C-alpha positions as a Markdown table, in Angstrom:
| # | Residue | x | y | z |
|---|---|---|---|---|
| 1 | Met | 0.0 | 0.0 | 0.0 |
| 2 | Ser | 1.3 | 3.4 | -0.8 |
| 3 | His | 0.6 | 6.9 | 0.5 |
| 4 | Arg | 1.2 | 10.1 | -1.5 |
| 5 | Thr | 1.2 | 13.6 | -0.4 |
| 6 | Ser | 2.6 | 16.9 | -1.7 |
| 7 | His | 5.4 | 18.9 | -0.4 |
| 8 | Arg | 7.5 | 22.0 | -1.4 |
| 9 | Ala | 10.9 | 21.4 | -3.0 |
| 10 | Val | 13.5 | 22.8 | -0.7 |
| 11 | Ala | 17.3 | 22.2 | -1.0 |
| 12 | Val | 19.2 | 20.8 | 1.8 |
| 13 | Ala | 23.0 | 20.3 | 2.2 |
| 14 | Ile | 24.1 | 16.8 | 1.6 |
| 15 | Val | 27.2 | 15.9 | 3.5 |
| 16 | Gly | 29.3 | 13.1 | 1.8 |
| 17 | Ile | 27.3 | 13.0 | -1.4 |
| 18 | Ser | 29.5 | 14.8 | -3.8 |
| 19 | Ala | 27.3 | 14.0 | -6.8 |
| 20 | Val | 24.4 | 15.9 | -5.4 |
| 21 | Gly | 24.3 | 19.6 | -6.1 |
| 22 | Ala | 27.8 | 19.5 | -7.6 |
| 23 | Gly | 29.2 | 23.1 | -8.0 |
| 24 | Val | 26.6 | 24.5 | -5.6 |
| 25 | Ser | 27.8 | 26.0 | -2.4 |
| 26 | Pro | 25.8 | 25.3 | 0.8 |
| 27 | Thr | 23.9 | 28.2 | 2.3 |
| 28 | Thr | 22.4 | 28.7 | 5.7 |
| 29 | Ala | 18.7 | 29.3 | 6.2 |
| 30 | Ala | 16.0 | 29.0 | 8.8 |
| 31 | Ser | 14.1 | 25.8 | 8.9 |
| 32 | Pro | 10.3 | 25.9 | 9.6 |
| 33 | Asp | 10.9 | 25.7 | 13.4 |
| 34 | Gly | 13.5 | 28.5 | 13.4 |
| 35 | Ser | 16.6 | 26.3 | 13.9 |
| 36 | Pro | 19.5 | 26.7 | 11.4 |
| 37 | Thr | 19.8 | 24.1 | 8.7 |
| 38 | Arg | 21.8 | 23.7 | 5.6 |
| 39 | Phe | 20.2 | 24.0 | 2.1 |
| 40 | Leu | 21.2 | 23.3 | -1.4 |
| 41 | Ser | 19.2 | 23.8 | -4.5 |
| 42 | Ala | 19.6 | 20.0 | -5.2 |
| 43 | Ser | 16.2 | 18.9 | -4.0 |
| 44 | Ala | 14.3 | 21.3 | -6.2 |
| 45 | Gly | 15.3 | 19.2 | -9.1 |
| 46 | Glu | 14.6 | 15.8 | -7.5 |
| 47 | Asn | 11.7 | 13.5 | -8.2 |
| 48 | Thr | 9.2 | 12.0 | -5.6 |
| 49 | Leu | 10.7 | 11.0 | -2.3 |
| 50 | Val | 10.1 | 7.3 | -2.0 |
| 51 | Ile | 10.1 | 5.6 | 1.4 |
| 52 | Tyr | 9.9 | 1.9 | 2.2 |
| 53 | Gly | 9.2 | 0.9 | 5.8 |
| 54 | Asn | 7.0 | -0.1 | 8.6 |
| 55 | Pro | 5.0 | 2.9 | 9.7 |
| 56 | Ser | 1.3 | 2.2 | 8.8 |
| 57 | Asp | -1.0 | 4.7 | 7.1 |
| 58 | Asn | -2.6 | 5.8 | 10.3 |
| 59 | Ile | 0.9 | 6.7 | 11.8 |
| 60 | Trp | 2.0 | 8.4 | 8.5 |
| 61 | Gly | -1.1 | 10.6 | 8.3 |
| 62 | Pro | -0.2 | 13.4 | 10.7 |
| 63 | Ile | 3.5 | 13.1 | 10.0 |
| 64 | Leu | 3.1 | 13.6 | 6.2 |
| 65 | Glu | 0.4 | 16.3 | 6.8 |
| 66 | Ala | 2.8 | 18.3 | 9.0 |
| 67 | Phe | 5.7 | 17.8 | 6.6 |
| 68 | Gly | 3.5 | 18.9 | 3.7 |
| 69 | Glu | 2.6 | 22.1 | 5.5 |
| 70 | Ala | 6.3 | 22.9 | 5.9 |
| 71 | Tyr | 7.4 | 21.8 | 2.3 |
| 72 | Pro | 4.2 | 21.7 | 0.2 |
| 73 | Asp | 5.9 | 21.0 | -3.2 |
| 74 | Ile | 7.9 | 17.7 | -2.5 |
| 75 | Asp | 6.0 | 14.6 | -3.4 |
| 76 | Val | 6.3 | 11.7 | -0.8 |
| 77 | Glu | 5.3 | 8.2 | -1.5 |
| 78 | Thr | 5.4 | 5.6 | 1.2 |
| 79 | Phe | 5.1 | 1.8 | 1.1 |
| 80 | Asp | 4.1 | -0.2 | 4.1 |
| 81 | Leu | 6.7 | -3.0 | 4.2 |
| 82 | Gly | 7.4 | -4.8 | 7.5 |
| 83 | Gly | 10.3 | -6.8 | 8.9 |
| 84 | Leu | 13.1 | -7.5 | 6.4 |
| 85 | Glu | 10.8 | -6.9 | 3.4 |
| 86 | Ala | 11.8 | -3.3 | 2.9 |
| 87 | Phe | 15.5 | -4.2 | 2.8 |
| 88 | Gln | 15.0 | -7.3 | 0.5 |
| 89 | Arg | 12.9 | -5.2 | -2.0 |
| 90 | Tyr | 15.5 | -2.4 | -2.1 |
| 91 | Leu | 18.4 | -4.9 | -2.6 |
| 92 | Ser | 16.5 | -6.7 | -5.4 |
| 93 | Glu | 15.5 | -3.5 | -7.2 |
| 94 | Ser | 19.0 | -2.0 | -6.7 |
| 95 | Ser | 20.8 | -5.0 | -8.2 |
| 96 | Ser | 18.3 | -5.0 | -11.1 |
| 97 | Gly | 18.9 | -1.3 | -11.8 |
| 98 | Val | 15.2 | -0.4 | -11.5 |
| 99 | Ala | 13.9 | 2.6 | -9.6 |
| 100 | Thr | 13.8 | 2.0 | -5.8 |
| 101 | Ala | 13.4 | 3.7 | -2.5 |
| 102 | Asp | 15.3 | 6.9 | -1.4 |
| 103 | Met | 14.8 | 6.0 | 2.3 |
| 104 | Ile | 14.1 | 3.1 | 4.5 |
| 105 | Ile | 12.3 | 3.4 | 7.9 |
| 106 | Ala | 12.3 | 0.1 | 9.9 |
| 107 | Ser | 12.9 | -1.4 | 13.3 |
| 108 | Glu | 14.7 | -4.4 | 11.9 |
| 109 | Ser | 18.3 | -4.1 | 13.3 |
| 110 | Val | 19.6 | -7.1 | 11.2 |
| 111 | Gly | 18.5 | -5.5 | 8.0 |
| 112 | Trp | 20.2 | -2.1 | 8.8 |
| 113 | Leu | 23.5 | -3.6 | 10.0 |
| 114 | Asp | 23.6 | -5.7 | 6.8 |
| 115 | Leu | 22.8 | -2.6 | 4.6 |
| 116 | Val | 25.5 | -0.6 | 6.3 |
| 117 | Glu | 28.1 | -3.4 | 5.9 |
| 118 | Arg | 27.2 | -3.5 | 2.1 |
| 119 | Gly | 27.9 | 0.2 | 1.9 |
| 120 | Asp | 24.3 | 0.9 | 0.9 |
| 121 | Val | 23.6 | 3.6 | 3.4 |
| 122 | Ile | 24.6 | 7.2 | 2.9 |
| 123 | Ala | 26.3 | 8.6 | 6.0 |
| 124 | Phe | 25.9 | 12.2 | 6.9 |
| 125 | Glu | 25.8 | 14.4 | 10.0 |
| 126 | Pro | 22.4 | 16.2 | 10.6 |
| 127 | Ser | 22.2 | 19.7 | 12.0 |
| 128 | Ala | 21.0 | 18.4 | 15.3 |
| 129 | Ala | 23.8 | 15.9 | 15.8 |
| 130 | Glu | 25.3 | 17.6 | 18.9 |
| 131 | Gly | 22.1 | 17.5 | 20.8 |
| 132 | Leu | 21.1 | 13.9 | 20.1 |
| 133 | Pro | 21.2 | 11.1 | 22.7 |
| 134 | Asp | 23.6 | 8.2 | 22.0 |
| 135 | Phe | 20.8 | 5.9 | 20.8 |
| 136 | Ala | 19.8 | 8.5 | 18.1 |
| 137 | Val | 22.5 | 7.1 | 15.8 |
| 138 | Gln | 22.4 | 3.3 | 15.5 |
| 139 | Ala | 25.0 | 3.0 | 12.8 |
| 140 | Asp | 26.7 | 5.2 | 10.2 |
| 141 | Gly | 23.8 | 7.0 | 8.4 |
| 142 | Val | 21.1 | 5.2 | 10.4 |
| 143 | Phe | 19.2 | 7.5 | 12.7 |
| 144 | Thr | 16.4 | 6.7 | 15.2 |
| 145 | Met | 13.2 | 8.1 | 14.0 |
| 146 | Ser | 11.3 | 7.2 | 17.2 |
| 147 | Ile | 12.1 | 5.0 | 20.2 |
| 148 | Asp | 9.1 | 2.6 | 20.3 |
| 149 | Pro | 8.1 | 0.9 | 23.6 |
| 150 | Met | 6.6 | -2.5 | 24.2 |
| 151 | Val | 3.8 | -2.2 | 26.6 |
| 152 | Ala | 1.4 | -4.3 | 28.7 |
| 153 | Met | -2.3 | -4.3 | 28.0 |
| 154 | Tyr | -5.1 | -5.1 | 30.2 |
| 155 | Asn | -8.8 | -5.7 | 29.9 |
| 156 | Glu | -10.0 | -3.5 | 32.9 |
| 157 | Met | -13.3 | -5.4 | 33.2 |
| 158 | Leu | -11.3 | -8.5 | 34.1 |
| 159 | Ile | -8.4 | -6.9 | 35.9 |
| 160 | Pro | -9.4 | -3.5 | 37.3 |
| 161 | Pro | -6.8 | -0.6 | 37.1 |
| 162 | Asp | -6.0 | -0.8 | 40.8 |
| 163 | Glu | -5.2 | -4.6 | 40.5 |
| 164 | Gln | -3.1 | -4.5 | 37.3 |
| 165 | Pro | 0.4 | -5.7 | 37.8 |
| 166 | Thr | 3.1 | -3.0 | 37.2 |
| 167 | Thr | 5.9 | -5.5 | 36.5 |
| 168 | Leu | 6.1 | -8.5 | 34.3 |
| 169 | Ala | 7.3 | -10.5 | 37.3 |
| 170 | Ala | 4.1 | -9.6 | 39.2 |
| 171 | Leu | 2.0 | -10.7 | 36.1 |
| 172 | Ala | 3.9 | -14.0 | 36.2 |
| 173 | Glu | 2.9 | -14.4 | 39.8 |
| 174 | Ile | -0.8 | -14.4 | 39.0 |
| 175 | Ala | -0.5 | -16.2 | 35.7 |
| 176 | Gly | -1.8 | -19.5 | 37.2 |
| 177 | Glu | -4.9 | -17.7 | 38.4 |
| 178 | Ile | -5.8 | -16.6 | 34.8 |
| 179 | Asp | -4.5 | -19.7 | 33.0 |
| 180 | Gly | -4.9 | -19.1 | 29.2 |
| 181 | Gly | -6.0 | -15.6 | 29.8 |
| 182 | Ile | -2.6 | -14.0 | 28.9 |
| 183 | Gly | -1.4 | -13.2 | 25.5 |
| 184 | Thr | 1.8 | -12.1 | 23.8 |
| 185 | Val | 3.4 | -12.1 | 20.3 |
| 186 | Glu | 5.2 | -15.1 | 19.1 |
| 187 | Ile | 9.0 | -14.9 | 19.2 |
| 188 | Glu | 9.4 | -15.3 | 15.4 |
| 189 | Asn | 7.9 | -11.8 | 15.0 |
| 190 | Ser | 10.8 | -9.4 | 14.6 |
| 191 | Gln | 9.5 | -6.8 | 17.0 |
| 192 | Ala | 8.6 | -9.4 | 19.6 |
| 193 | Tyr | 12.0 | -11.0 | 19.3 |
| 194 | Thr | 13.8 | -7.7 | 19.8 |
| 195 | Ala | 11.7 | -7.0 | 22.9 |
| 196 | Asn | 12.5 | -10.4 | 24.3 |
| 197 | Phe | 16.2 | -10.1 | 23.5 |
| 198 | Gly | 16.3 | -6.7 | 25.3 |
| 199 | Phe | 14.4 | -8.1 | 28.3 |
| 200 | Val | 16.6 | -11.2 | 28.8 |
| 201 | Thr | 19.8 | -9.4 | 28.0 |
| 202 | Ala | 19.1 | -6.8 | 30.6 |
| 203 | Gly | 17.5 | -9.2 | 33.2 |
| 204 | Gly | 19.5 | -12.4 | 32.7 |
| 205 | Asp | 18.4 | -15.5 | 34.7 |
| 206 | Asp | 15.6 | -13.5 | 36.6 |
| 207 | Ala | 14.1 | -12.5 | 33.3 |
| 208 | Trp | 14.2 | -16.0 | 32.0 |
| 209 | Ala | 12.5 | -17.2 | 35.2 |
| 210 | Thr | 9.7 | -14.7 | 34.6 |
| 211 | Leu | 9.2 | -16.0 | 31.1 |
| 212 | Asp | 9.3 | -19.6 | 32.2 |
| 213 | Ala | 6.6 | -18.8 | 34.8 |
| 214 | Leu | 4.5 | -17.1 | 32.2 |
| 215 | Gly | 4.9 | -19.6 | 29.4 |
| 216 | Ala | 2.7 | -22.3 | 30.6 |
| 217 | His | -0.3 | -20.0 | 31.0 |
| 218 | Thr | 0.2 | -17.7 | 27.9 |
| 219 | Ala | -0.9 | -18.0 | 24.3 |
| 220 | Ala | 1.2 | -16.6 | 21.5 |
| 221 | Glu | -0.3 | -14.7 | 18.6 |
| 222 | Ser | 1.2 | -13.7 | 15.2 |
| 223 | Gly | 1.0 | -9.9 | 15.9 |
| 224 | Thr | -0.4 | -7.1 | 18.0 |
| 225 | Gly | -3.7 | -6.9 | 16.0 |
| 226 | Ala | -4.8 | -10.3 | 17.3 |
| 227 | Leu | -3.8 | -9.4 | 20.9 |
| 228 | Leu | -5.9 | -6.2 | 20.7 |
| 229 | Asp | -8.9 | -8.1 | 19.3 |
| 230 | Lys | -8.8 | -10.9 | 21.9 |
| 231 | Thr | -8.1 | -8.6 | 24.8 |
| 232 | Val | -11.0 | -6.4 | 23.9 |
| 233 | Asn | -13.4 | -9.3 | 23.7 |
| 234 | Gly | -12.2 | -10.7 | 27.0 |
| 235 | Glu | -10.4 | -13.8 | 25.7 |
| 236 | Tyr | -7.3 | -12.3 | 27.3 |
| 237 | Ala | -7.3 | -10.4 | 30.6 |
| 238 | Ala | -3.7 | -9.3 | 29.9 |
| 239 | Ala | -1.1 | -9.1 | 27.2 |
| 240 | Phe | 2.6 | -8.3 | 27.3 |
| 241 | Phe | 5.3 | -7.1 | 24.9 |
| 242 | Val | 2.5 | -5.4 | 22.9 |
| 243 | Ser | 3.5 | -2.8 | 20.2 |
| 244 | Gly | 3.3 | 0.8 | 21.6 |
| 245 | Ala | 1.2 | 1.7 | 18.6 |
| 246 | Val | -1.8 | 0.5 | 20.6 |
| 247 | Arg | -1.4 | 3.5 | 23.0 |
| 248 | Gln | -3.1 | 6.0 | 20.8 |
| 249 | Leu | -5.8 | 3.5 | 19.7 |
| 250 | Ile | -6.7 | 2.9 | 23.4 |
| 251 | Asp | -6.6 | 6.6 | 24.3 |
| 252 | Asn | -8.7 | 7.8 | 21.4 |
| 253 | Asp | -11.0 | 4.9 | 20.6 |
| 254 | Ala | -14.1 | 3.3 | 22.2 |
| 255 | Gln | -11.7 | 0.4 | 23.1 |
| 256 | Gly | -10.3 | 2.7 | 25.8 |
| 257 | Ser | -13.4 | 2.1 | 27.9 |
| 258 | Val | -12.4 | -1.6 | 28.0 |
| 259 | Leu | -8.5 | -1.6 | 27.7 |
| 260 | Asp | -5.7 | -0.1 | 29.7 |
| 261 | Tyr | -2.0 | 0.0 | 28.7 |
| 262 | Arg | 0.9 | 0.2 | 31.1 |
| 263 | Tyr | 4.7 | 0.6 | 31.0 |
| 264 | Leu | 6.0 | -2.3 | 33.1 |
| 265 | Glu | 8.9 | -1.2 | 35.4 |
| 266 | Asp | 10.9 | -4.3 | 34.7 |
| 267 | Ala | 9.9 | -5.0 | 31.1 |
| 268 | Thr | 9.6 | -2.0 | 28.8 |
| 269 | Pro | 12.0 | -2.6 | 26.0 |
| 270 | Leu | 12.3 | 0.4 | 23.7 |
| 271 | Val | 13.0 | -0.5 | 20.0 |
| 272 | Pro | 14.7 | 2.2 | 17.8 |
| 273 | Arg | 12.8 | 2.8 | 14.5 |
| 274 | Gly | 15.7 | 3.4 | 12.2 |
| 275 | Met | 15.7 | 5.7 | 9.2 |
| 276 | Gly | 18.4 | 6.1 | 6.6 |
| 277 | Ile | 19.1 | 7.1 | 3.0 |
| 278 | Val | 20.0 | 4.3 | 0.6 |
| 279 | Ala | 23.0 | 4.5 | -1.7 |
| 280 | Asp | 20.8 | 4.3 | -4.9 |
| 281 | Ala | 18.5 | 7.1 | -3.8 |
| 282 | Asp | 17.2 | 9.3 | -6.7 |
| 283 | Ser | 16.2 | 12.1 | -4.2 |
| 284 | Pro | 18.9 | 12.1 | -1.6 |
| 285 | Ala | 18.6 | 15.8 | -0.8 |
| 286 | Ser | 14.9 | 15.5 | -0.1 |
| 287 | Ala | 15.6 | 12.5 | 2.0 |
| 288 | Gln | 18.1 | 14.4 | 4.1 |
| 289 | Leu | 15.6 | 17.2 | 4.4 |
| 290 | Phe | 13.1 | 14.7 | 5.7 |
| 291 | Ile | 15.5 | 13.4 | 8.3 |
| 292 | Glu | 16.5 | 16.9 | 9.4 |
| 293 | Trp | 12.8 | 17.8 | 9.8 |
| 294 | Ile | 12.1 | 14.7 | 11.8 |
| 295 | Leu | 15.0 | 15.7 | 14.2 |
| 296 | Ser | 13.4 | 19.1 | 14.7 |
| 297 | Ala | 10.9 | 20.2 | 17.2 |
| 298 | Glu | 8.3 | 20.4 | 14.6 |
| 299 | Gly | 9.0 | 16.9 | 13.4 |
| 300 | Gln | 9.0 | 15.5 | 16.9 |
| 301 | Asp | 5.6 | 17.0 | 17.5 |
| 302 | Ala | 4.3 | 15.3 | 14.3 |
| 303 | Leu | 5.7 | 11.9 | 15.5 |
| 304 | Cys | 3.6 | 12.4 | 18.7 |
| 305 | Ala | 0.5 | 13.1 | 16.7 |
| 306 | Gly | 1.1 | 9.8 | 14.9 |
| 307 | Gly | 1.3 | 7.8 | 18.1 |
| 308 | Leu | 5.1 | 7.3 | 18.0 |
| 309 | Thr | 7.6 | 8.1 | 20.7 |
| 310 | Pro | 9.7 | 11.3 | 20.2 |
| 311 | Tyr | 12.8 | 11.6 | 22.2 |
| 312 | Leu | 14.4 | 15.0 | 21.9 |
| 313 | Asp | 14.8 | 17.1 | 25.0 |
| 314 | Gly | 12.0 | 19.6 | 25.6 |
| 315 | Asn | 9.2 | 17.6 | 23.9 |
| 316 | Asp | 6.3 | 17.2 | 26.2 |
| 317 | Cys | 4.5 | 14.4 | 24.2 |
| 318 | Pro | 2.5 | 12.1 | 26.4 |
| 319 | Tyr | 3.9 | 9.2 | 24.5 |
| 320 | Gly | 7.5 | 10.6 | 24.5 |
| 321 | Tyr | 10.7 | 9.2 | 25.9 |
| 322 | Gln | 10.7 | 11.4 | 28.9 |
| 323 | Ala | 7.0 | 10.8 | 29.7 |
| 324 | Ile | 7.8 | 7.1 | 29.9 |
| 325 | Ala | 10.9 | 7.6 | 32.0 |
| 326 | Asp | 8.8 | 9.7 | 34.4 |
| 327 | Gln | 6.6 | 6.7 | 35.0 |
| 328 | Ile | 9.0 | 3.9 | 35.2 |
| 329 | Gly | 12.3 | 5.6 | 36.1 |
| 330 | Asp | 15.3 | 6.4 | 34.0 |
| 331 | Glu | 17.1 | 3.2 | 35.3 |
| 332 | Asn | 14.3 | 1.1 | 33.7 |
| 333 | Met | 14.5 | 2.6 | 30.2 |
| 334 | Asn | 15.8 | -0.5 | 28.3 |
| 335 | Val | 16.8 | 0.8 | 24.9 |
| 336 | Val | 17.6 | -2.3 | 22.6 |
| 337 | Asn | 20.3 | -0.8 | 20.4 |
| 338 | Tyr | 21.2 | -2.4 | 17.1 |
| 339 | Asp | 23.7 | -5.1 | 18.2 |
| 340 | Pro | 25.1 | -7.9 | 16.1 |
| 341 | Ala | 24.2 | -10.2 | 19.0 |
| 342 | Leu | 20.6 | -9.8 | 18.0 |
| 343 | Glu | 21.4 | -12.1 | 15.1 |
| 344 | Thr | 24.1 | -14.4 | 16.6 |
| 345 | Glu | 22.0 | -15.2 | 19.6 |
| 346 | Arg | 18.6 | -15.4 | 17.8 |
| 347 | Glu | 18.4 | -19.2 | 17.4 |
| 348 | Ala | 19.3 | -19.9 | 21.0 |
| 349 | Ile | 16.9 | -17.3 | 22.4 |
| 350 | Gln | 14.0 | -18.4 | 20.1 |
| 351 | Ser | 14.6 | -22.0 | 21.0 |
| 352 | Arg | 14.6 | -21.4 | 24.7 |
| 353 | Trp | 11.6 | -19.1 | 24.5 |
| 354 | Asn | 9.6 | -21.7 | 22.5 |
| 355 | Asp | 10.4 | -24.3 | 25.1 |
| 356 | Ala | 9.2 | -22.0 | 27.8 |
| 357 | Phe | 5.9 | -21.3 | 25.9 |
| 358 | Gly | 5.3 | -24.9 | 24.9 |
| 359 | Arg | 5.7 | -24.4 | 21.2 |
C-alpha cells in the first residue's frame, strides 16, 4: 500500500554526497521551526521522495500532513513494508537497476546492519547531531526516527486498574490464576524477538525465570492486532510485549473504555525505529531534508501526533521518551540498540523461548 502527499521542493546540504548539487555552495537558512539548517538547490530538481518501511498509514497521516505544510511541493510516496521486506525489496531492485526507494524506515536491526556493511547507506551528520542522545545514531547514516516501547495491555473489566500488575514479574505471579488468559506475540515476530532479546539481555536469569513462569499460561499470537482483538473481547485479561502503537488507539478509541496499557517497570524494551538514505536514492537531498525535519521540534511533534515516541529534550509528548521515564524511572529505560548479537543469539533465544511457551 502506498501513500502520496505533496510537499514544497526545498534544498538541503548533503554531507558526503559529492554528486548531489555539484558546484553549488551550501547556504544557511532558517528551517520551519526556526533552527539553522543547511540547504542546497539540489532537492528542487529531484523526483518523488520514496520511502519503504513499517509505519502504517494511520501513523504516517499526521506526519506527512505536517511535513507537507512545511514543504508543500515535495512529493512523498510511502510503502508499508514490514520486517526485512523493505531491505529485501531495495536490494532486489538496486541489483536489477530499477527505480527503488530513497529512504528506508524500519525497526529491523539485522537489515540495517547488513545494509551498512554492504555500503548501501549514505552517512551524513544532521544539523541536530550535537544535541542527540547516543541511541539516536544506531549505525553510520542510520538515525532513530522514534524509540518505540513495548507495553502491557489489560482488559480492565477482568483486571481493574488498581489490580493491574506494574511489573512482568508480578504478572507472572498471578499467571496461574488466569491460566490461558494472557497473550503475547510469538518470538518469530521481529519486534517481539527484539523485545525479548532486550528483556533477557538486561535481566539475565531473573528475566528467563519470569518468562518460564508465564509460558505455561500464555498464548502466542502472530501480531499485535490479534492481541488487541482478543483482549477487547475478553479472551485475554492481559497481554505483554505489545507494540506501543496501541497507546493512541486505546486513548482515542471506544476500546479505551475496556482496555488499559501500562509501561512495566521491569519490562519496557524500547526499540529504535531506524531511518536512513540508501545508496541508490534518486532524491537524496529531499531524504536528508526529511531526516533533518524529523529531528526538529516540529518533526518530533508530528511523531507524537502519529502515536510514535519522540525523544528530543523539551518535547512534552504524552507518548514521549521522557514521559515514559517519568513513569518507570530512567534506570528502567531499556533501549535495545542495534547489536550484532541480535542475530548471533537469535536461534538460542528463540529455541529457549519456544520451550518455555510450549511451542
